[in-house]
N, C-alpha and C positions, 0 to 999 in steps of 0.2 A: 533725458531720453534722446537717443540718437535717431535723428529724423532724416529721411531721404525724400526729395521731391523731384519727380520727373515731369517735365512739361512736354506734352505730346505723348500719345500712347500707341505709337507704331511699333513694328517688330524690332527695330533697333533698340528702342527704349525698353521693351519688355524682355527681349531675348538677351540683352547685354547688361543693362544697368539695373533693372529690377531684380533679375536673377543674381547679379553680383552683390546688390545690397542685401538681398535675403540671405545669401551665403556669408556675407560679411557681418552679420549680427545687428543690422539696423532694426530697432524695435518698432519704428513707425515708417511705413512705406506708403507714399501718397503720389497719385497721378493727377495731372490736369489735362483736360482735353475738351475741345468745343463740340465734339460729335455727341449730340444728345442721346442718340440710340446706344452708342457704346457706353457712355457714362451710366445710363440707366441699367444696362445689362450687368456691368461690373459691380455697380452699387447693390443690385439685388443679390448677387452671389457672394460679394465680398472677396472675390478671388479672380485671378486670371489664369488662363491655361496657355502654355507655350509649347509648341511642338519643335523638336530638335532633330535635324537630319544628320545622322552619322554615315559612315561609309557603307554600312550594310542594312540600315533600317532607321526607323523614326521612333524616338522616345518622347514621352509626354510628361510635363512637369506642371503641377498646379501650385501657384503661389497664393497663399491665403492671407487674410487680414489686410487686404489692399483697400485703401481709401481712394476715392476718386471724386473730383469736383470739376464743374464746368465754369471757367472764368467769365463766360458770357452771361451767367446767371448771377445777379447781385448777391444773393445769400451765399452762394458758393464762393464768389470772389472774395467776400469778406473773410471767410475761413481760410482761403488760400493765402491771403496776405499775412494772416497770423502764422500759418504753417511755414511760409517762406522766411519769415523773420526768425524762426527758430531752427530752420533746417541747417544741418551740417554740410550736406551734399545736395546740390541741385544739378539737373541735367536738362538741357534743351535738346530734343530730338525731333525737330520740325522739318517740314518739306524743304525749306531753304532759309537762309539768313534774313530774307525779306520779311519774315514773320516776326522778327525782333521788335518791329515797331509797335507790336501789340503787348509789349511786356512792361508798360509803365507801372502796372500793379506790383511787379517785382521790385522796381525802384522804390516804390512806397514802402514795401515790406522791409527792405534793407535799411531804409532811413529810420525805421522804428528802433533798430538795434545796429547802428552803424559800425560799432567796434567789434561785433561778433565775428569770430573766425568761421569762415565758410569757404567751400570749394565749389565753383560753378563751372561745370563741363559743357562745352559746346560740341554737340555731336552731329552738326550739319556738315555736309561734304564740301568744306571750304577751308583753305589754308589761312584765311583771315577771320574765321568765325569768332574766335575768342575776343579779338580786338573789336569786332563789330558788336559783339554782345556787351562788352564793357562800355562802349560808346552809347549803346541804347539804354543800359541800366544805370550806369554811373560808377564812379570809383569810390571805394570805401576802404578803410584802413587795413582790415584783415580779410578782405574778400579777394579771392584769387580766381581769375578767369583762365580756364585751361582749354587748350585745343586738344583734339583727339584724332588719332589715326585709326580708322575702323576698317579692318580687312575682312569683316564678317559679312557673308552674303545672306540675304533674307528675302521673304516675299509675304504678301497678303494673299490668301486664297479664299474662295467662297466654298461653302459647304456643298454646293452643286458640283464643284470640281473634284472633290475627294471626300472620303469619309473620316477625315481627321476632326477632332473636336474643335469648336470655335473658341475664340478668346474668352467668351463667357456664355453661359447657357442663354439661348434666345437670340444670340447674334447669328447672322448669316455668313460671317467671315471669321477667319482666324489667322494666326501668325505661325509661320514656319521659318526657322532660322537654322543655319548650319552649326555644327558643334564647335568649330574653330572659335577660340575665345581669347586671343591674345591682343589686347587693345593698348596701343602706346598713347601716352598722354604727356602734356607738359608737367614739369615738376614744380613744387612749391613747398615752403617750410611746413614741416609736420605732415606732409601728404602720405608718408609711409604708414602712418597710424590710422588713416581714415577707414580702411577696411572694405572697400568695394572690390570684390574678388574679380580678377581678370584684367585689371588696369595696371599698366606698367609705366611708371613715370620715367621720362628721359630729360636730362638737363638741356639738351638741344633737340627739339622735336622736328625742326625743319627738314633734316635729311630723311626722316621717316615719312613725313608728309610727301616729300618728293618721291620717295620709293613707292608709296601708295598710288600717287597720281600717275607717275611716269613708269611704273612697273605694273602693279596689279590692275589699275583702272585701264591703262593703255592696252594691255594684252587682252583683258576681258572684252573690251570694245573691239579690238582687232579680230579675236576669235569669233565673236558674234557676227561681225560684218562678213567674214569669210563663210561662216555657216549659213548666213542668210542667203548668200549666193547659191548655196546648195538647196535652197528652199526648206531649210530646217526651221521649225517653229520653237523648239526648246533647246537649251544648251546641251542637254544630255544626248540629243540626236547627233551632235557634232562628233561624238565618239564613234559613229559609224564610218568616219573618214579619218583613218590614222594619219594621213598627211596633214590634216588640220591640227591634230594634237601635237604632232612633231613640230609644225611651224610655230604653234603657240609656245611650246617649251623652248624652242630656239630663241624666239623673240624675248621671252621673259628671262631666260638664263644667260644666253650668249650675247644678247644685245643690251637690253635694259640692265640686267644683272652685272655684266662686265663693266658697263659705263658707271653704274652706281658704286660698285666696289672700287673702281679707280678714283672716282671723285671723293669718296668718303673713306678712303683707306686709313685704317688705324683708329677710326672714331668709335666703332662698336663691333662686336662679334657678328652682328647682323650683316655687316658689309664685308664679309669674307666669303670667298668662293665656297668653302666647306659648308657654311651655314646657308648661304643664299641658294646654292644649287639644290639642296634638299628642300628648302622652302619652295622653290620654283616647281619642282616635281609634284609636291603635295598640292600646291595651289592649282595647277592645271587639272589634277584629279578632282579637286573640289569644284572647279568651274563647270565640269560636265557631270556632276553628281546626278545619277538618275533619281535619287531620293528627293533632292531639292527641286528638280524640274523647273529651272529658271527660264523665264520667257525671253526669247531673243528680241522680240519687239520692244520689251522694256529696256534692254541694254543699248540698242542702237537708236532709240528715239532721240530727237533733238540733235541731229548730226552736225548742224551748223555750230552749235556750242562745243560739241565734243571734238570737232576738227579745228577749233580755233587755235591761234598761234601759241597761246600759253596753256592750252588744255592738254588732255591726256596723250593723244596719239602723236600730234605734231610736237608737243613738248618733249615726248620721249625720243622722237627722231632728233630733235635739236640737242638733247642731252647726249645721245650717242655720238653725234658728229663732234660735239665739243670735247669728247673723250677719245676721239679717233677710233670709234667703233662703227663699223658699217651697218646701218639699220635696215638691211635688205628685206627682212621679213615684215618689220613694222610698216615699211613703205607699201607693202602689198595691199594694205587696207585703205589706202588713200587714193582717190581718183581726183586728179587735178582738174580744176575748172577756173575760168576767169573770176567767177564770183568768190570762190574760196581764196584765191590769191589776193583779191581786192580786200577781202575781210581781214586778212593778215596785216596788210599794209596800214590798216586803220588803228592797229593796236599800238600802245605807247612804246613798248620796248622792241618793236620790229626794226630789224636792220636789213638793208638791201643786200649786203654781203651774205648774211646768214640766210636770208630768204632764197638767194640763188643756190646756196649749198643744199638747202632742203629740197628745192625743186629738182635739182640735178639728181639727188639721191632717189627721189620718187620716180623720175623719168627713167633712171637706169634699171628699175625693176619692172617697168611697164610692159616689156616685150612679151611675157608669158602670163600676164594677169588674166587673160581670157580663160586660162585653163581651170580656174577655180569655179567657173559657172555651172549652173544646173543643166540637165539634159535639154530642157525646153529652149534654152538659149541657143544651143547648137542646131536644134531642129529648125530654128528660124533662119539660120545662116548657111547651112550646109545640106547637101543631098546625101552625102556619104561621109562617115567619120574618117574614112581613109584619107580624106583631105587634110585632117588634123593629126591623126595618130594611126600608126599601122604596124602590122607584123606580117612579113612576107617570106615565104620559103622559096629557096632557089638551090641550085647545085653548082659547085665549083667545077670548072672545066679545064684546068691546066695544072701542071706541076704535080708534086706529091700529094696535094690535096684533091686531085681530080676525083669526082664522084661523091665528095662529101656534101651532104645536105646541110644547108645553113638557114637560119631564120633571122632576118634582120628586123629589129624592133626600133621604132621611133615613138616615144610616148607623147609627143606633141608639146612638151614643156621643157625641152632641152636635153633630154636623156636619150641616147642612142646606144644600142649594143647588139652583138651578134651571138647567137647560140648555135653551137655545132652539134647537130642532132646525131651525127655519126662519130662523135668523139665525146661520149659520156654526157650529152646534153649540157656541156660546159659552156661558159661564156668567154668568148675570145675577145674581139675588139670591143671597146667601149669609149664613149666620149660624153662630156656634159657641157652643154652650151658652147660647143666648138672646141673644147679642150680635151685632147686625148688623155686617157686615164690609165690604161693598162700597159704593163710591160710586155714586150714581144720578144720571144726567144728566137735564136737564129733559125731553128727548124721550120718555123711557120706552120701553116696548115699541112698536116700529113694525114692521109687516109688511115683509118684504123687497121685496115688489112696490111699496111706496110710497117706497123709498129713492131718493135723488137723488145719484148717484155723482160728479158733476162739482164742481170747485172745492172750496169748504169746505162744501158741502151735506151731506157725510158727517155733520157735526155735528148736523144737523137730525133725523136718524133714529138717532143713537147713544144707546143706553140706558145707557152706562157699564158698570156691572156688574163682577163679579169678574174676568172675562176676556173681552177682545175680541181676535179674531185680525185682524192687519193684514197685507196682502200680496195675492196671492202674488208679484206682479211689481213692486210698487211700495210702498214705505213712506216716509212723510215728507210734506212739504207739497205742494200741487198744483204740477204742472209741465207744460210743453209738450215735445213731441218732434217736431222738424222733419224727422227722418229717417223715422220710422215713421208713415205716414198712418193706419194702423189703430189706432194708440194715440197720437194726436196730443195729446190732453188727458187727463192723469191727475189724478184727484181725490185729496184727502187720504187717505192710508193704504190705498189700493187698494180692491178690490171684494169680497174673499172673505167678509167678515163679513155681506154682504147676501144671500148665497146660502143656499138651503134644502138640507137633506141628504136623500139617498135611502138606502135600505137601513138605515133607522134601527132599531136593536135594543136590547133591554135583556136582559142576562143576570144572573140572580140565582142564585147557587149556591155550594156549599161547595167549596173547593179545599184538600184536607186538612182542617185545623181553622181555616181562614180563610174567612169568609163574605164574598164579594165581590159588589158591585153594579157591573156593567160596562155602559157605554153605548157604542154605536158608530154611526157614520154616515159617509156618503161625500159629499164636496163636489167640485164641478167648477168650474174657471175656464177657460172655453174660448170660442172664437169661430171662425167660418168664416174661413179663410185666416190665422188667427192662432194663438195659444197653445192648447194642449190639456193642461191640468194636472188631475190628480186627487189629492185629499187624503183619505186615510182616517184618521178620528179615532177614538181609543178613550179613554174617560174612565173611570177606575176609582177606587173607594173601597172600604173594607171595614169591617165591624163591629170596633170597637176601634182602628181605624187612622184617626186624624183627619188624613188627607191626601187630596189629590186628585191622581191621576196622569194626565197628558195625554200620549198618544203619538200623533204625527202621522207618517204615512208618505206622502210626496209623490212622485208618479210623473209623469214627462214622457211623455205618450202621443203627442206629436207627433213629427214626423220631423226637427226641427231643435233644436239646443240652446237652453236658456232660462236667462237670469239670474234667480236666485231671490232674493226679498227677503221676509222674514217677521219679524213682531214680535208677542209675546204681551203685550198691553196689560192688565196686572193693576192694577186700580184699587181702592185701599183708601180707605174713607171713615169718617166719624164714626159711632159713638163710638170705634171702634178708633183712628182718626187724630184726635187732639185735641192741644191745646197741651201740649208736653212729650214727646209720642211721638217716638221717635227710630229711626233705622236703625242696624243693627249688621252688620258684616261684617269679614272679615280685612283686614289692610292691603292697599291696592291703589290704582291710579291713578284719579283722578276728574277728568274734563275738562269744564269748563263749555261750554255750547253757544254762548253769546254773552256780550257784556260785562255785560248785566244779570245773567245767571247767575253770572258771575265775581265780581260785587260781593257775592254771598252765599255764596261758596265755603266759607268757614270754618264756615258753619252749614248745610251741605248735608244733614246727617243729622238735624237737629232741626226739628220742626214748631212754628211760632209761633202766636200768636193770629190769628184771621181779621180781615182789614181790608178796607176799600173800595178799589177801583181798584188792585188788586195784579196785577202781571204774573206769568205762569208762569215758572218756572226749570227748566231741563233740564240734566242732567249725564250724560255717557257714562262708564260704569264698566267697567273691565276687572279682574274679580275673579279671582285665581288659583284654579285648580281643585284639588280634593283628589286623592289618587292614583287614585280611580275616575273622574276626568274631569269631576266635577260642581263647580259653584260655587253659592254660596248667599248671600242677603242677607235680613235679618229686619227687620220693623217691630215695635217693642216699645212697649207702653203699660204701664209699670210700675204706674201708679196703678190701672188696670183689671185688671191681672194677666193680660195676654194677649200672646202673640207669634204673629205670622204670618210664615212663611218662604217665600220663593220660591227654588227651586233649579232648576238647568237644566244640561243636558249641553253642556259647552263645545265638544265636538267639532263640533257643528253650530250652536251658539248662543254665539259667543265673547264677545259684549258684553251689557251691560244698560244701558238708558236709564232714568233716573229723571226722573219728571215731578212737579214740586212746585208746587202752587197753593194759597195760603192766603187766598183771596178770600171775602168774605161770600157765602154761598149757593153757592159753588163751592169747596169745601174738600176737597182730594183729594191723595193721594200715589200716584203710579203707579210700579210696578216692572216693567220691561218687557224680558225676555230677547229678544235679537234677533241676527240675523247681519248687521245693517246699522249705519250710522252715523246713521240717521234724517235724512239730508240729501237723500234722494231717489234715484230710480233712476239718473238721468243721472250724478250725481257718483259713486255707488258702482260703477257699471259702468265709468266712465272710469278710476277709481283702482284697479280690480281687486278691490274689496272684495266685490262681489256674486258669490257662487259660481255656477258654471255647472253645470246639470243636463243631461247629454247625453240624446239621444233614447232612450227605452226604459229609462232609469235611474231609480233612486229614491234618496231621502235621508230620514232619520228625525230628527225633533225630539222631545225629551223635556223636559217641565217638571213639577215637583212643587210643589204648594202644601200647606203643613203648618200646623196650628193647635194651639196649646198654651196651656193655662191655667197661669200661673206664680204 
């Protein structure tokens, strides 16, 4: 008879090992626990009930024919010794390895059959658990002590908290685990035939243990710490703050993940960017699952231990520094104190040189850490949030831009930008933590009334800037239309960017613990006997969230359908764009616009030195979207330590045009989400690319620009 013995009956035991043993064909499944109430309830029913949280709901599984004994009861202990002597698989899932001192009875059991082949898993959260277990129980000829790497999240709930069934009838508490069930373990002879489902043996487990502690655990603690500053009580509440989720993903994927993949390159497919990036995105979603409803208090408890030199967060920072990765996001969760640093110095492997490097990294990120706090924090220190973050409207008073309304925004955490209300509500100047980001064209600010829309004259009044909107009926080079006399000559990139907005507004307010600065305005592209289109734009940023969100709702107010073309001309310039700066995105198709672009296709992602008489190169990208429907591309300047990402909703913006120009005095990289091929209205309408907006209908476009110091 194939027997399984689980020591400790918590959710890790029941949700991983009991379920795995039941699926693996074990005829006898036994649990040992000192909780008398739990033992009595399970013994009465002969079963346990485990609730599993998936992405959309909770499923319930009942495991029957479960035996359970209390090692504190002499009669039960006698039976447990006999069972342990016969068991093929044993698992400890105890609160900590300190409880191993109570396992003398297991040593007695093994001594009864010292040559029996058995596998003993240690499921405590410790990289030395198996070694400690072997020391406590003893060495036997064919007894294999195995460490585990458990990335599965779980909780114990009370029936007063929810209406889920308890572990057994009559108990007031139950187990809820997430559906993720890939558990890495040590390997041993014959382990492949053991049959516990969900366990994946690795010849060298240490890299996976490090990935769990310095990846999963580190970022879980970091996200909980930042969410606690927002007064969140449960991890799912962190999803209210998109900046926190992006920070967590950056920390896990771009800091911990990059460092781990460098350190363990070639060891296993887990340590490749393709695998790890997908793993990171899934893990962040799991961390904030509304179904699991994990308590933040549970995750951030015992901060002295979790901020120790060798533990999750500081260990992850050290890992990153050792692999030449800047741990900027990880550092945001650490507040330096003399007591913390003194504790580090007491640990065996502490080095003064490494300690200084860690302190320097943390201090470098301290300038804007206040931005992550809750509303009550700022109410204590300020009388007006304009002291921290502001949006102010003014008017230009000289040159060709005279009379233009502009809105200057400072989000209080390093992001500053200017919106031109009289030029399409577009974003002109922008900087992040003192670094200019946007390309500036020679024309500079030009009032919309001075624009010349025909031919290539659009370029005479184009300011460049971080964002210029192109469209709404034509994107691409100038063209003629022999059919439509009202629109016989279309200039470069359409008309919308020359229009001024009405109903311009600024909203500065708290939304929960998120302080937002939101700008809004309405634009019209309309003519008598022709089109009648309305674009309502909303631009949002927030304190601590170094992103700009652009939401455009376009409505056809006419009585005839309209073909819509739109392009978000995001123009990045020096010093962000400099020799060596490069673009990064997931693998995707890149189509050169012409033969000249094709000649540089292999170098599409890299910016060269500026030269004279250089032609522009344009590439049409089709980047696969993530499960939420968004695609993203980033411009990275590693030398300057900055990343700017352009993300867009592919449901209405399926393509991205890249504009690359490395000419002296005109040095720019354009990243341009669009619903066009940038070949012009005539071609896109004829080929069916240009979407049709029926009379009275609307469509929404979403773009996000994000800025990160690396």
